[in-house]
C-alpha angles and dihedrals in degrees: 000000000000089000091052092049090047091050092047091048092049091049091050092053092047093050093044092052091049096058116086123233117242088254091054091048090051092050090050090050091050093048091048090051092050092048088061098041111033120102092227112019092186091062093058113125117177112219105174143347117209126214123290114255131189124212142147118259118245124208092225089060095048126110090239092057094045091050093049093043091052090051090051090051090050090050090051089051091052090049090051091050091051089051090053090050089052089067090065105059092166091060102032133039108244092214091056091049091051091047091050092051092047091051090049093049092048090051090048090052090048092050091049090053091050090051090051091051095045090048091052090050094045114110113198113225135188110252138170126241128197131180116225129186116197142150122235139152118267125218089278092054095251117139109236136180113238130191111197131176108211122203112211131185118247092251089055090234100115143032103220101190142325140219114219130206116181120196094202 
């Protein structure tokens, strides 16, 4: 009986030591992501892994929202430029300026509708985030220090997005 208890205890310790902690799983996910996306994988040098945090995703912080919002800002800029051109009728055709502004405003309206639809379809999910500092060569071959916050799904299967801060 003592042998059976000892064997069961030993097996429990072995299995417990084989399972990775959530932090280790996140680090593995990050390294796998970097293997696929770095310019020179062999130059990768990990410097520091931050703590693993949990949070819920928010649409206004998503890549989709940021992309659409930047496009809206660009359209506003084009509309403003057309309005400026309108001030100089001898240089610019006023009808063309009005048409440009109208097109920009239509695009802005369309993009705002897309944002509204995407927001209604957006399903917040709990995810992990982990800050990672590392050195790696950029496309020009220069070694740079990077600080990246990785967003990782709860099942550690996918890196959703990342926020990058280069020190170069």
